[in-house]
N, C-alpha and C positions, 0 to 999 in steps of 0.2 A: 927881420921884423916886417919888411914890406911884404914878404911871401905870406906871412901869417895873416896880415891885414887882407890880402887878396882872397886867401882861403876863407876868411871870416865873412867877407862881402858875398862871395859865392854861396856860402852856407845860408846866410840870411836871405839871399835871393831865392834859393831853393825852397826854404821854408815858406816864403811869401807866395811863390808859385803854387806850392802844394795847397796852401790855404785857399788860393783863388780857385783852383780846380775843385776842391772840396766844397766850397761855397756854391759853385755852379751846379753841383749835384744834389742840391737840396733847396728848400725854401722854408720860411718861418711857419707856414701852415703845417708842413710835414713834421717839422721838429716839435711843434705843439702837440700834434697827434701822437707822435712817438712817445713823448713824456706822459701823455694822458693814458695811452693804452698800456704802458708799462706798469702803471699803478692800478690797473683794472684786471679782473679775471674774465672780462667779457670777450669772447673769441671774435665777435663781430668787429670790434675795434682793431684788433690785430689784422684782420682781413682787409679792413679799410686802409690801414697803414701800408700794408703790402701793395695795395692798388695804387696809392698816390706816391709810392716810392719808386715806381717803375720809371726808367729813364725817359720814356716817351712822354709821360705825364709831367715830369719835372721840366723837360725841354719846352713843352707846349705852354706850360704855366709861365715860364720866363719870357717867351716870345710875346704872349699877350700882355704881360706886365710892361715890357718894353714899348709895346704899341700904345697902351693906355697911358703909360707914364706913372703907374702906381699899381699896387695890389691892396687887398683888404687890410693887411698889417701896416702898410704905410699910412693909411687913413686912421687906423686905430691909434697910431702913435701921436696923432694930433689932438686927441681928446683925453680928458681925465675921467676914468671910469670908477665906479664903486669898487672898493677892494674885494668885496664878496662876490662880485660878478665875474666868475672865472669857471673854467671847466671843472666839473665834478659837483657843482652846487646842485642840490636836489630841492625843489620847491613843491610844497603841498599846501592844502588848506590850513594845516596846523601851524606852519611857520611863515606863510606868505606875508602876514602883517608885520613881521620882523624886518622885512626888507622894504623900507619906505621908498626906495628908489625904483622898485620893480615896475611901477606903473609908467615910468618914463621910457621903458624899453619893451615891455610885453604889451602886445595889443590889448585894448580894453576888453574885448569880447573873450579872448583867451584867458585873461586874468579872471574874469567873472566865472568862467567854466570850471575853475578850481573849486568853487563853492556851489555851483548850480546843481539842480537835481536832474536836469536833462543835459545831454552831451557833456557829461561830467568828466573832468580830467583828474585822475587820482594823483599823478605826480608829473613834474617836468624836470628833466635832467639837462643841465647845460653841458654842451660838448664844445671842443675847440672850434674856432672859426676856420673854415676852409678857404682856399683860394679857388675861384671858379672862372671858367673861360669857355668859349664856344668852339665849335669844331673847326678843323683845318681849312675848310672851304671859306668860312667866315673870316678867318685870319688872313687868308690869301686875298679875298675881296676887299676887306677893309684896308689892308696894307697897300693894295693896288690903287685905291682911291687916294690914299695919302701920297704915295710915290709919284703918281701922275698928276697930282694937284687937281683932281676932279672933285669939285665941291657940289654935292647934291643940294638941291634947293626945295623949298616948299612954296608952291605957287598960290595964287589968290584963292583957289578952291580948296587949299589945304592939302593938295596932293604932293607926294614926293617925286621929284623929277630930276633928270640930268639938266645941265645948263642949256641944252638945246630944246628942252621941253618934253623930251620922251620920258615915259614912266620908268622910274628907277628900278622897281621891283620886277620888271618884265624882261630885262636883258643885262648882260655884262656883269661887272663886279658889283654894281648896285643891287643886283638881285640877291646877292649873298654877302651882306656886309652890315656893319653897324654904321649908319650914316653920320651920326654926330657923337663922337667919342666923349665930348664934353658939352652936353646940351645946355643951351643958354635960356631956353623957355619951354613952356609946356608942350607946344607942338613938336619941337625937336625931340623931347624926351618921349612923347607918345610914339613918334616914328621909330625911335630906337627900339622901343618895346614891341611895336608891330613887326619891325624888321627881324627881331630875334625869332619871331614865329614859334616853331616847336624845336628849334635847334637840332634838326636832323632832316634829311631829304625825304625819309619815309618813316612815318610813325606807324607802329604795328602792335595793336593790343588784341590778343586772342586768348582769353577774353578780357573784357572789362566787366567788373561785378559792381552793380549799383544797388545800394540799400537805402531805404528811407525809414526813419524811426519817429514815432510820436513822442509827445511830451512825457509820457509815462514809460519811455524806453521800451516800446514794443515795435517790432518791425511790421510795417503795414504795406510795403511794396518792395519788390525785389526783382531785378532784371539781370540777365547776362547778354552781352552783345560782343561782336567783333567790331573793332573800330580801326580806321586807317586814315592817314594824312599824307599828302604828297605836295612837295614843292614842284613847280612846273618849269622853273627856269634856272639856268646856271647851276645845275645839280652837281655836287662835288663829292659827297661821301657815300651814297648808295646808288647803284644802277637803277634805272637808266641815267647815264650822265648827260650833262648839257641840258638842252630843252626837250620837254616832252612833246612829241608830235601830236597835233590835234588840239593842243591846249593854248594856242596862241592868244586867245582872248582873255585868259584868266591868269591870276597870280599864283593861286594855290587852291587846293580842295580838300575837304574832309568827307568821310563817308562812314556809315554805321549800319550794321545788320543785326537785328535782334534775334536771339536764339532761344531765350527763356524769359517768361513762362510760355508754355505751349500755345496759349490762345492768341499771342501776338507774334509768334515766331514768323519770320519773314518780313516784318516791318523793316523797311530800308529807307535811308535818307542820304542824299548827296547835296552838299553845298559847295559851290565854287565861286571864288571872289573875282569880280571885275576890278580893274584899277581905277575906274572913274568914280569920283567921290559921290556923285548923285545917282549912281546906277545901282539898283538892287542886285544882290547876288543871284546867280543861277541856283535855285533852291527847290529841290523836288523830293517828295516823299512817296514811296509806294506803300499802300495800305492793303495788306493781304486779304482782310475780311471783305473788302469791296472790290478786290482785283482791279484796282485803278491807281494811277499816279496822280498826285495832287501837286500843283505848282504853288509854292509858298511865297509870301512877300516879306518885306523888311519887318512889318509888324508881327508876323508869325515867328520871327527869330526871338521874340521875347517869351515865347511859350516854353514850358518844360519839354525836355527832349524825350521824356517818358512820364506817364501818369504818376503823380505823387512825388516825383523827384524834384529837387531844388536846382538841378542842372538845366539851364536854358540853352537854346541854340546860340545865343549871344555870349554865353559864359563858357561855351565850348573852348577848351584849352585855356581856361581862366578868363580870357577876354578876347572876343572876336567881333566886337562891335565895329561898325564901319566908321572910319575916320571921315568926318563931315563937319566943316566949320560952320555951315549954315544951321546945323542942328545941335552942335555941341561946342562948348568952350573948353580949352585945354590950358590948365594953369600949373606951372611949377611952383609949388607953395612952400618948399623948404627942403631940407636934408637933415638926416639924423641917423641913428643906429637903432635897429629893431631886432628883437629876438624872434627867430623864425626857424621852421623845420629845416634840417640839413638835407642836401640833395644826395643822400647816400643810398638811395633805393636800388642801385645796381648791385650792392653787396648785401644790404640788410634793411629791414623795416624799422624806421626810426619812430613810428607810431604803432602801438599795439592796442587793439580793441579788447574790451571785456567780453566775457562769454556771451552776453546778451547781444553783442554786436552793435550796441547803441550808446556806449560810453567808452572812454579811453582809460585803459589800465596805466598807460605811460605814453609820454611824448618826449622827444628830444628837441632842444632848441640850440641854435648857435647865434652869435651876435653878428649882424650884417650891416654894412654901410649902405644907405639907400637915399634916393631922391623921393620926394613925395609929389605925386601927380594927381590932380583933381580933374575929372572929366564931368562937366556940368551940363545938364540938359537945358536947352534954350526953348524947346517946344512946349513943354508941359504935358507931352503925350508919351514920353518914354517911361519904361518901368522903373528906372532909377533917376531920381532928381540929381543925384551925384554919385560918382564912383571915385573912391580914393584908393590909389595904388601906391604901394611902397616898392619902387623899382630899384633893383640891386645895381650898385655902382661898378661891380665887376662883370656881372652876368647879363645885365640889361633885360632881366626878366623880373616879374613881380615876386616879392617875398611874402606879401600879404596884401589882401585888399578887402575893402568894406564898401557896401552900397547902402543908399537911403531911398525910400519910396517917394512918390510924388508929394506926399505931405511932410516929408522931412523926417520920417521915422526910420530908425535903423532897420534894414531889411535883410540882406544876406552878406555873409563873409565868405572868404575862400582862403584856406590854408592847405598847402600841399608839400609833398616830398617827392622829388623827381629821381628817376634812375639815371644818373649822370655818369658817363664813362670818362675817368680822368685821362686815360691814354689817348682817347679820340677827341674828347671835348664835346661830344654830342650827347643828347639826352632824350629820354622818354619819361612818362610819368609812372609813379608807383602807387601813390595814395593821395587822396584828397578828402578834406572835410569841408562841407558846405552847410551852414546853419541858417535857418529862417527865423529871425527874431520877432516876427509878428505872430507866426503860428507856433513857435517853439518846436520846430521840427529839425532833425538832423539827417543829412544825407551824406553817405560816404561812398567813395569810389576807390576800388582796389583793382589795379591793372596788372596784367601779366605781359610785360614788354618782351617782344621777340626781336632778337638781333641778327640771327643767322639766316641767310638765304632770302632776305627781304627783297633783294633785287630780282629774284626769280619768281617768288610767290605772289608779290603784289603787282598787279597789272592795271592797265587803264580801264579794264572792265569794271573794276571796283569803284570807279568814279563816273559811272554811267548808270543811273538808277534803273534803266530798262534792262540792263544786263545784270546788275547787282541783285535784282529781285529773284534771280534763279540761282544765286550763290547757295551752297550747301555747307 
């Protein structure tokens, strides 16, 4: 009898261990996507499932969950959601009024575009919630801060610093980390968002395609450009690794070279960020028609990046305004769940334009846990009196944002889908919608992110406007 009991105990232990191993090889986001894809004939969904099923992706997701202390599904467990709000739900202008709860989760502007004549969205499909995380360098840096009990601080100027006062984004683990995993106020949340940056050491779009449409759905400006971004310190995932020589004074830099239309080909811009709060960026633009380089100021950052476009230099990468407590107030005003575009652009496009390129045939949305950050202008001189950003609680990146002009009128929104690689945790952009609610104009950005050989092809010459002007 004792022998049978021992055998039974070992059998139960074996079953338990098998279950633990199995559980370690998956997560709830993956299981939700598997079930969703199995009920669909959409090949994109099966490709996405294959990508998030890779062992590297599952392992990285778990490490970030352990570091944060939660993932999206843990947060979803804590709220009661409408029964109809689940993957597979299709929302159109014909059935939107049926779902009274929809306005609680779908941004007001996106909701209204289901019935608007401009920037119209024909349908929205709900897909499963993903679990997101940043690349391995950010994991390493954030873990190191925790393990060594290095507590990054915000000084009186609003700058992010080490305990000894050195700028955190300029060296060591602070340069590649999320400084406040559980932000307690608006400034901490703002610095998490800023520290996320572009979630890769090298951003490479060759090209980025920009279109702007009028209220009557006609394209009136269109540009193609190559665009790059570099982290300058503690680079972890794309060569050159470590710190970039010659960039000791800057945190990071972005550059753009316009290729079409022909009459502006060669227009080039480089903007590099100083860590000091009150110091304007190093910001230069080469104007080919004048054969001269122009030095731009902080006020110039409020201008469109190209004529007729709704993308400004301060909206570059969604938000690249300078953190300055003398000019802005930063408020953590709440937390909620929001429907936003999934970051699946590495595998497929979650948003599809109509033939006229000025409306949306379809958009996908997933439910995301977010904090709500308000950035309020104190000066009365900035283009936005307020910027409201819904910052993702897993990804520390915006899931949606809306701005208001100095008179308090709704101005521009931003909705995007990023090309995020689950096995690496890094990201580039795939598509962006920006609408101007004063002029009723829609701008779209579609990017072709390049992943291979970035370390060889992208050089420091692309972040020097006097050399970039000769780029071909």
